[in-house]
C-alpha positions as CSV (number, residue, x, y, z in Angstrom):
1,M,0.1,0.1,-0.1
2,S,1.3,3.3,-0.6
3,A,3.0,5.7,1.7
4,I,1.2,8.7,0.7
5,E,-1.9,9.1,3.0
6,M,-4.6,12.2,3.3
7,P,-6.5,13.4,5.9
8,K,-10.1,11.5,6.8
9,P,-13.5,13.7,5.9
10,D,-14.6,15.7,8.7
11,A,-18.1,13.9,9.5
12,A,-19.6,17.5,10.1
13,V,-18.6,18.9,6.9
14,M,-19.7,15.9,4.7
15,A,-23.0,15.7,6.6
16,R,-23.9,19.3,5.7
17,K,-22.9,18.8,1.6
18,A,-26.2,19.9,0.5
19,E,-26.3,22.6,2.4
20,I,-22.9,24.0,1.3
21,I,-24.6,22.9,-2.1
22,R,-27.0,25.4,-2.4
23,E,-25.2,28.5,-0.8
24,L,-22.4,28.1,-3.5
25,E,-25.3,27.9,-6.3
26,A,-26.7,30.9,-4.8
27,A,-23.6,32.4,-5.3
28,I,-22.1,31.8,-8.5
29,G,-24.8,30.0,-10.5
30,S,-25.3,26.4,-11.0
31,N,-23.8,25.9,-13.9
32,G,-20.6,26.7,-12.0
33,V,-21.2,24.6,-9.0
34,I,-20.2,20.4,-9.8
35,H,-21.0,17.9,-7.2
36,E,-22.6,14.5,-8.9
37,P,-20.5,12.0,-7.8
38,A,-19.5,10.9,-11.6
39,E,-18.9,14.3,-12.5
40,T,-16.1,15.1,-9.5
41,L,-14.4,12.2,-10.8
42,A,-12.8,14.3,-13.2
43,Y,-10.8,16.3,-10.7
44,E,-9.9,13.6,-8.3
45,C,-6.4,13.8,-9.1
46,D,-3.8,16.0,-11.2
47,A,-0.8,14.7,-13.6
48,L,0.2,12.5,-10.8
49,T,-2.2,9.9,-11.3
50,A,-1.0,7.4,-9.1
51,Y,-3.3,9.0,-6.0
52,K,-6.8,10.0,-6.3
53,C,-9.6,10.9,-3.8
54,P,-12.6,13.0,-5.3
55,P,-13.4,16.1,-3.6
56,L,-16.8,17.3,-2.3
57,V,-17.5,19.8,-4.7
58,V,-16.3,21.4,-7.7
59,C,-16.4,25.3,-8.3
60,L,-15.6,26.9,-11.7
61,P,-15.9,30.4,-10.6
62,A,-15.9,33.1,-14.1
63,T,-14.5,36.3,-12.0
64,T,-12.4,37.3,-9.1
65,E,-15.7,38.4,-7.6
66,E,-16.7,35.0,-7.4
67,V,-13.9,33.4,-6.3
68,A,-14.1,35.7,-3.1
69,A,-18.0,34.3,-2.8
70,I,-17.2,31.3,-2.9
71,M,-13.7,31.7,0.2
72,R,-16.4,33.4,2.3
73,I,-18.9,30.1,1.9
74,C,-15.8,28.1,2.7
75,S,-14.2,30.2,5.2
76,R,-17.6,30.0,7.2
77,Y,-18.0,26.2,6.9
78,N,-14.4,26.0,7.6
79,L,-14.1,23.8,4.6
80,P,-10.6,22.7,3.2
81,V,-10.0,24.7,-0.1
82,V,-8.5,22.6,-2.9
83,P,-7.0,26.0,-5.9
84,R,-6.5,24.3,-9.4
85,G,-5.3,25.5,-12.5
86,A,-5.1,22.7,-15.6
87,G,-4.1,20.2,-13.0
88,T,-0.8,19.3,-14.3
89,S,1.1,19.0,-11.6
90,L,3.5,16.4,-11.1
91,A,3.8,16.4,-7.2
92,G,0.0,16.3,-6.5
93,G,-0.7,19.7,-5.9
94,A,-4.0,20.2,-6.8
95,L,-5.0,16.4,-5.1
96,P,-8.4,16.9,-3.4
97,T,-9.6,15.7,0.3
98,A,-12.8,13.9,0.5
99,D,-14.0,17.3,2.2
100,S,-12.9,19.5,0.4
101,V,-14.1,22.8,-2.5
102,V,-11.9,22.2,-5.6
103,I,-11.7,26.1,-6.8
104,G,-10.7,25.9,-10.5
105,V,-9.9,29.1,-12.5
106,A,-9.9,27.6,-15.7
107,R,-13.0,29.6,-17.0
108,M,-10.8,32.9,-16.4
109,N,-8.7,32.7,-19.2
110,R,-8.3,36.4,-20.8
111,V,-5.7,38.8,-21.6
112,L,-6.6,41.5,-19.7
113,E,-4.1,44.4,-21.1
114,A,-1.2,44.3,-23.2
115,D,1.3,47.1,-22.7
116,Y,4.3,46.5,-25.1
117,D,5.9,50.3,-23.9
118,N,6.5,49.2,-20.3
119,R,6.6,45.5,-21.6
120,F,3.6,43.9,-19.1
121,V,0.5,41.8,-19.8
122,R,-2.0,41.2,-17.4
123,V,-4.0,38.1,-17.8
124,Q,-6.5,36.2,-15.6
125,T,-4.5,33.0,-14.1
126,G,-6.6,30.2,-16.2
127,I,-4.8,31.2,-19.5
128,T,-2.4,28.4,-20.2
129,N,1.3,28.9,-20.5
130,L,1.4,29.3,-24.0
131,A,-1.2,31.1,-24.8
132,V,0.2,34.2,-23.3
133,S,3.2,34.0,-25.8
134,A,0.7,33.4,-28.9
135,N,-1.0,36.7,-27.9
136,V,1.8,38.6,-28.1
137,A,3.6,37.1,-31.0
138,E,2.6,39.6,-33.7
139,N,3.9,42.6,-31.6
140,N,7.3,40.6,-31.4
141,F,7.0,39.6,-27.8
142,F,6.9,36.4,-25.8
143,Y,6.5,35.2,-22.1
144,A,10.2,33.3,-21.2
145,P,9.0,30.9,-18.4
146,D,8.1,27.5,-20.7
147,P,7.5,24.3,-19.2
148,S,6.9,21.3,-20.9
149,S,3.3,21.3,-20.1
150,Q,3.2,25.1,-21.4
151,L,0.3,23.8,-23.7
152,A,-1.9,22.8,-21.5
153,C,-0.5,24.3,-17.9
154,A,-2.2,27.5,-16.7
155,I,-0.4,30.8,-15.2
156,A,-2.4,29.9,-11.6
157,G,-0.3,26.6,-11.0
158,N,2.6,28.5,-12.8
159,I,2.8,30.6,-9.8
160,A,1.4,28.3,-7.4
161,M,5.0,26.0,-7.9
162,N,7.6,28.6,-9.3
163,S,7.6,26.6,-12.4
164,G,10.4,27.0,-15.0
165,G,11.3,25.1,-17.7
166,A,14.2,24.9,-20.4
167,H,14.5,28.3,-20.8
168,C,14.9,29.4,-17.4
169,L,18.8,28.8,-17.3
170,K,18.8,32.3,-18.8
171,Y,15.5,34.0,-18.4
172,G,14.9,32.4,-14.8
173,V,12.0,30.9,-13.1
174,T,8.2,32.3,-12.4
175,T,9.8,34.4,-10.0
176,N,11.5,36.4,-11.8
177,N,9.0,36.9,-14.4
178,L,6.2,37.6,-12.6
179,L,5.7,41.6,-11.6
180,G,2.2,41.6,-9.8
181,V,-1.1,39.4,-8.5
182,R,-4.5,39.8,-7.7
183,M,-5.5,37.6,-5.0
184,V,-8.3,36.4,-3.2
185,T,-7.8,35.7,0.8
186,V,-9.3,32.7,2.6
187,D,-11.6,34.9,3.8
188,G,-12.8,36.5,0.5
189,E,-11.2,39.6,0.7
190,I,-9.4,40.7,-2.9
191,I,-6.2,42.3,-2.4
192,E,-3.1,43.6,-4.8
193,I,0.2,42.7,-4.6
194,G,3.0,44.2,-6.8
195,G,2.3,45.9,-10.0
196,S,3.2,47.1,-13.8
197,H,6.5,48.0,-12.3
198,L,9.6,46.7,-10.7
199,D,10.0,46.6,-6.9
200,A,6.7,47.6,-5.4
201,G,7.5,49.2,-2.2
202,G,7.6,47.5,0.9
203,Y,7.8,43.8,1.8
204,D,8.1,41.2,-0.9
205,L,5.1,39.5,-0.4
206,L,4.9,38.8,-4.3
207,G,8.0,36.5,-3.4
208,V,6.2,35.2,-0.7
209,I,2.7,34.3,-2.7
210,C,4.7,33.0,-5.6
211,G,5.9,28.8,-5.1
212,S,3.7,28.7,-1.7
213,E,1.3,26.2,-3.5
214,G,-2.0,27.5,-3.3
215,Q,-1.5,27.8,0.8
216,F,-1.7,31.3,1.0
217,G,-4.8,32.7,-1.4
218,I,-6.0,32.0,-4.7
219,V,-4.5,34.3,-7.3
220,T,-6.7,35.4,-10.5
221,E,-4.9,37.7,-12.2
222,A,-1.3,38.4,-12.8
223,V,1.0,41.0,-14.2
224,L,3.3,38.9,-16.0
225,K,6.7,40.4,-17.6
226,I,7.3,40.1,-21.8
227,L,10.2,40.0,-23.5
228,P,11.1,41.2,-27.2
229,K,11.8,38.1,-29.2
230,P,15.4,37.7,-29.8
231,E,17.2,38.2,-33.5
232,G,17.7,34.4,-33.4
233,A,18.4,31.5,-31.8
234,R,20.0,27.9,-32.9
235,P,20.1,24.5,-30.9
236,I,23.2,22.1,-30.9
237,L,23.2,18.3,-30.6
238,L,25.6,16.9,-28.6
239,G,26.0,12.6,-27.9
240,F,28.0,11.0,-25.8
241,N,29.0,7.4,-24.7
242,Q,28.4,7.7,-20.8
243,N,26.1,9.9,-18.7
244,E,28.6,11.1,-16.5
245,V,30.6,12.6,-19.4
246,A,27.7,14.3,-20.5
247,G,27.0,15.5,-17.0
248,A,30.9,16.7,-16.9
249,C,30.4,18.8,-20.2
250,V,27.4,20.8,-18.8
251,S,29.4,21.1,-15.8
252,D,32.6,22.6,-18.0
253,I,30.2,25.1,-20.3
254,I,28.6,26.7,-17.3
255,K,32.0,26.7,-15.5
256,A,33.2,28.4,-18.9
257,G,30.7,31.6,-18.1
258,V,28.8,30.3,-21.0
259,L,25.4,31.1,-20.7
260,P,23.0,28.9,-23.4
261,V,19.4,29.9,-23.6
262,A,19.0,26.5,-22.4
263,M,20.5,23.3,-22.1
264,E,18.3,20.0,-21.9
265,F,19.7,16.1,-20.9
266,M,17.9,13.3,-21.9
267,D,19.9,9.8,-21.3
268,K,19.4,6.3,-23.9
269,P,16.1,5.4,-22.5
270,A,14.4,8.8,-22.9
271,I,15.8,9.4,-26.6
272,I,15.3,6.3,-28.0
273,A,11.3,6.7,-26.5
274,C,11.3,10.4,-27.8
275,E,12.7,9.4,-31.4
276,N,10.0,6.6,-31.6
277,F,7.4,9.0,-30.6
278,A,8.5,12.3,-32.4
279,R,10.4,11.4,-35.3
280,A,12.9,14.2,-34.3
281,G,15.7,12.4,-35.7
282,Y,17.5,12.0,-32.6
283,P,21.2,9.7,-32.6
284,T,19.9,6.4,-30.8
285,D,23.3,4.7,-30.8
286,V,24.5,7.1,-28.3
287,E,24.3,7.0,-24.2
288,A,23.4,10.4,-23.5
289,L,22.0,13.5,-25.1
290,L,22.4,17.4,-24.9
291,I,20.7,19.9,-26.4
292,V,22.3,23.3,-26.1
293,E,20.3,26.0,-27.4
294,V,21.8,30.1,-27.8
295,E,20.1,33.1,-29.2
296,G,21.0,36.7,-30.5
297,S,22.3,38.1,-33.8
298,E,23.8,35.7,-36.3
299,P,28.0,36.6,-34.7
300,E,26.7,36.0,-31.5
301,I,25.2,32.9,-32.1
302,A,28.0,31.7,-34.0
303,E,30.7,32.5,-31.3
304,Q,28.6,31.3,-28.6
305,L,28.8,27.6,-30.5
306,E,32.4,27.5,-31.5
307,K,32.9,28.3,-27.9
308,I,30.6,25.3,-26.9
309,K,31.8,22.9,-29.7
310,A,35.2,23.5,-28.5
311,I,34.2,22.6,-24.7
312,A,32.3,19.6,-25.8
313,Q,34.9,17.9,-27.8
314,R,37.0,17.7,-24.9
315,H,34.8,15.3,-23.9
316,D,35.1,13.2,-27.4
317,P,31.5,13.6,-28.1
318,E,29.8,11.0,-30.5
319,V,27.8,13.2,-32.3
320,M,28.1,17.0,-32.8
321,R,25.1,18.2,-35.0
322,E,24.3,22.0,-35.2
323,S,20.6,22.9,-36.4
324,N,20.7,24.7,-39.5
325,S,17.3,25.4,-40.5
326,A,14.1,26.5,-38.1
327,L,12.3,23.0,-39.1
328,Q,15.7,20.7,-37.6
329,S,15.6,23.2,-34.7
330,D,11.7,22.8,-34.6
331,L,12.1,19.0,-34.6
332,I,14.8,19.1,-31.7
333,W,12.6,20.5,-29.5
334,K,9.7,18.7,-30.3
335,G,11.1,15.9,-29.4
336,R,11.9,17.3,-26.1
337,K,8.7,18.7,-25.4
338,A,7.2,15.1,-26.4
339,A,9.5,13.3,-23.7
340,F,6.8,12.8,-20.9
341,G,4.3,11.4,-23.1
342,A,6.7,9.5,-24.8
343,M,7.6,7.9,-21.6
344,G,4.0,7.4,-21.1
345,Q,3.2,4.8,-23.7
346,I,6.1,2.5,-22.6
347,A,5.4,2.2,-18.8
348,D,3.8,4.1,-15.6
349,Y,5.9,6.3,-14.3
350,M,6.8,9.1,-11.7
351,C,8.6,12.2,-12.4
352,M,11.1,13.5,-9.5
353,D,12.1,17.1,-9.7
354,G,15.2,17.5,-7.5
355,T,17.5,20.3,-8.1
356,I,22.0,20.2,-7.4
357,P,25.0,21.8,-8.5
358,T,25.9,21.4,-11.6
359,S,29.2,20.2,-10.3
360,Q,27.3,17.0,-8.8
361,L,25.6,16.1,-12.3
362,P,28.3,13.1,-13.2
363,H,28.2,11.6,-9.4
364,V,24.3,11.9,-9.1
365,L,23.8,10.4,-12.8
366,K,26.1,7.7,-11.6
367,R,24.3,7.3,-8.4
368,M,21.2,6.9,-10.2
369,Q,22.1,4.2,-12.4
370,E,23.1,2.3,-9.3
371,M,19.8,2.6,-7.4
372,S,18.1,1.5,-10.4
373,K,19.3,-1.9,-10.3
374,E,19.3,-2.0,-6.5
375,Y,15.5,-1.5,-6.8
376,G,15.0,-2.9,-10.1
377,L,13.3,-0.2,-11.6
378,G,14.3,1.4,-15.2
379,V,15.0,5.0,-14.9
380,A,14.8,7.7,-17.5
381,N,16.6,10.9,-17.4
382,V,15.3,14.1,-18.8
383,F,15.5,17.3,-17.4
384,H,17.3,20.9,-17.4
385,A,21.0,20.3,-17.2
386,G,22.1,24.2,-17.2
387,D,20.4,25.0,-13.9
388,G,20.5,21.2,-12.4
389,N,17.0,20.6,-12.0
390,L,17.0,17.3,-12.8
391,H,13.4,15.2,-13.8
392,P,14.6,11.7,-13.5
393,L,11.4,9.6,-14.4
394,I,10.9,6.3,-12.5
395,L,9.5,3.6,-14.3
396,F,7.3,1.1,-12.9
397,D,3.9,-1.3,-13.2
398,A,0.9,0.7,-11.5
399,N,-1.0,-3.2,-11.6
400,K,2.0,-5.2,-10.2
401,P,1.6,-5.3,-6.3
402,G,4.5,-3.3,-4.8
403,D,5.9,-1.6,-7.4
404,L,4.6,1.9,-6.6
405,E,6.1,1.1,-3.2
406,K,9.2,0.9,-4.3
407,C,9.0,3.7,-6.9
408,E,8.1,5.8,-3.8
409,A,10.7,4.4,-1.8
410,F,13.8,4.9,-5.3
411,G,12.0,8.5,-5.6
412,S,12.6,9.6,-2.4
413,D,16.3,8.4,-2.1
414,I,16.7,9.7,-5.1
415,L,15.7,13.6,-3.4
416,K,17.3,12.6,-0.5
417,L,20.6,12.7,-2.8
418,C,19.7,15.8,-4.2
419,V,19.7,17.5,-0.8
420,E,23.2,15.5,0.3
421,V,24.8,16.8,-2.2
422,G,23.8,20.2,-1.4
423,G,20.5,20.9,-3.6
424,C,17.3,20.9,-2.6
425,L,13.9,18.7,-3.1
426,T,12.1,20.5,-5.6
427,G,13.2,22.9,-8.8
428,E,9.9,23.6,-10.6
429,H,7.1,21.0,-9.4
430,G,6.5,22.0,-5.8
431,V,6.4,19.9,-2.8
432,G,3.2,19.3,-3.3
433,I,1.8,15.6,-1.4
434,E,5.0,13.8,-3.2
435,K,7.5,15.3,-0.9
436,R,5.8,16.8,1.8
437,D,7.3,14.0,4.4
438,L,10.8,14.4,3.3
439,M,10.9,18.4,4.0
440,T,12.6,17.0,7.3
441,H,15.3,15.9,5.4
442,Q,16.1,19.3,4.2
443,F,14.8,21.4,6.8
444,N,15.2,21.5,10.7
445,E,12.0,21.8,13.0
446,V,13.3,25.2,13.6
447,D,13.3,26.1,9.9
448,L,9.9,24.2,9.3
449,E,8.0,26.1,12.1
450,M,9.3,29.3,10.7
451,Q,7.6,28.4,7.5
452,M,4.6,27.3,9.4
453,R,4.3,30.6,11.1
454,V,3.5,32.5,7.5
455,K,1.1,30.2,6.5
456,D,-0.5,31.1,10.1
457,V,-0.8,34.5,8.9
458,F,-2.7,33.9,5.6
459,D,-4.7,30.7,6.4
460,P,-5.3,30.9,10.3
461,N,-7.4,27.3,10.1
462,W,-5.1,25.9,7.4
463,I,-7.8,25.1,5.2
464,L,-6.3,26.0,2.1
465,N,-4.5,23.4,0.0
466,P,-4.7,20.7,3.1
467,A,-2.1,17.9,3.4
468,K,0.5,19.5,1.3
469,V,4.0,20.9,1.4
470,F,4.5,20.1,5.4
471,P,4.3,16.8,6.8
472,M,0.9,15.1,7.5
473,A,1.3,14.6,11.4
474,V,2.7,18.2,11.4
475,S,0.0,19.8,9.0
476,H,-3.0,17.9,10.8
477,T,-1.7,19.0,14.2
478,R,-1.6,22.6,13.2
479,R,-4.7,22.7,11.9
480,T,-6.9,21.2,14.9
481,G,-4.2,23.2,17.3
482,N,-5.4,26.7,15.6
483,E,-8.9,25.7,15.5
484,K,-9.2,25.1,19.1
485,R,-7.0,28.4,20.1
486,A,-9.4,30.4,17.7
487,A,-12.4,28.5,19.6
């Protein structure tokens, strides 16, 4: 049986389900409230599908004011609330509890303002990541963070998990591209934090909100930084006969002070799966593949690629293939962006998300291969090598008794290894339920207490996104203890 636990539903809440539904429907209309058990199944999990729990009710508001109305009702009933963007979380960040109200922002998906002189857009947070760039493309701008799920993932979830993507090496993650938010607090107040300018006065509350995993409030609008498109970009494929050698090449490129816009790593299982799926022209006779992309003017691109090729040559690459057309570049990225879907055709998998110093890549890659043999489970590596953000995909059979538990243990050991070499438990997927019980491996009791005190301020009764981020026992104690104090 899986080690992941969820809290037992509150019997008092379950008994008042019909009353709660009536109030929610009065607040936002019956077409915005889903409560039939067969219909709530669509919201029983996110992209971490190994764990499922249908919610009590799902609300799909169309405006910030409707979100506020829902939150006032939930706060009055002390109802657990699970914010949901597009449900693409790979860490169980949007997994409901049985007595929870899921508040999804999918209907709130418009661009509200675009200011090209001041380089920002104001959007509703149900809009997908890719749609932001699509809306500003005709004016030659783009939004930099680009998770692999960008076709589907919502800005709401990107903010909650501080998501990144392949291009975060140069442009940073969501927090580096977020200027302001409009947020509904736990008691239904609407507040503005930051704005359409850099460095708002006062405390950096925006930095606290971004990455808070929906535990401080529900972000309904966001002001995002947009950037002019570069003059050009070009990737190069580098193939090596050992994972550790590819890792050493990554480390040497970073040490040399070269800053590609992206540097992606794939090992042999991932290469073969992606090639079979996307027909991207990847070499399948190498053990490891790097995709390194640079951008700028043509002279800048040529200069950077020459430096990268010179560094790569010192590691005896089996393949060195520079893109010479837009079509080739598109195919290279098509293969990488399709990686998770491609692996899903082969086996069930759990995608981990740890971050390490780039100098530790050779050691960590070697140790993961050793762990794979120890656990008897395959592992495929696809990750953002430039900033050390690992995404090992552990392959298992969900229908084979004991395989999920072995997968969980293998993943736990990988994340512990990341911390032990000087990294951290997560890079861009968040903690969710997946890593919550590993938080004590990275943080001591005092560290966690300080973090929980911040949550106390925003959410005194701990109803927002319950059973996430902090160890289960600690979360339960905090929720029940705060309720008693409030009473």
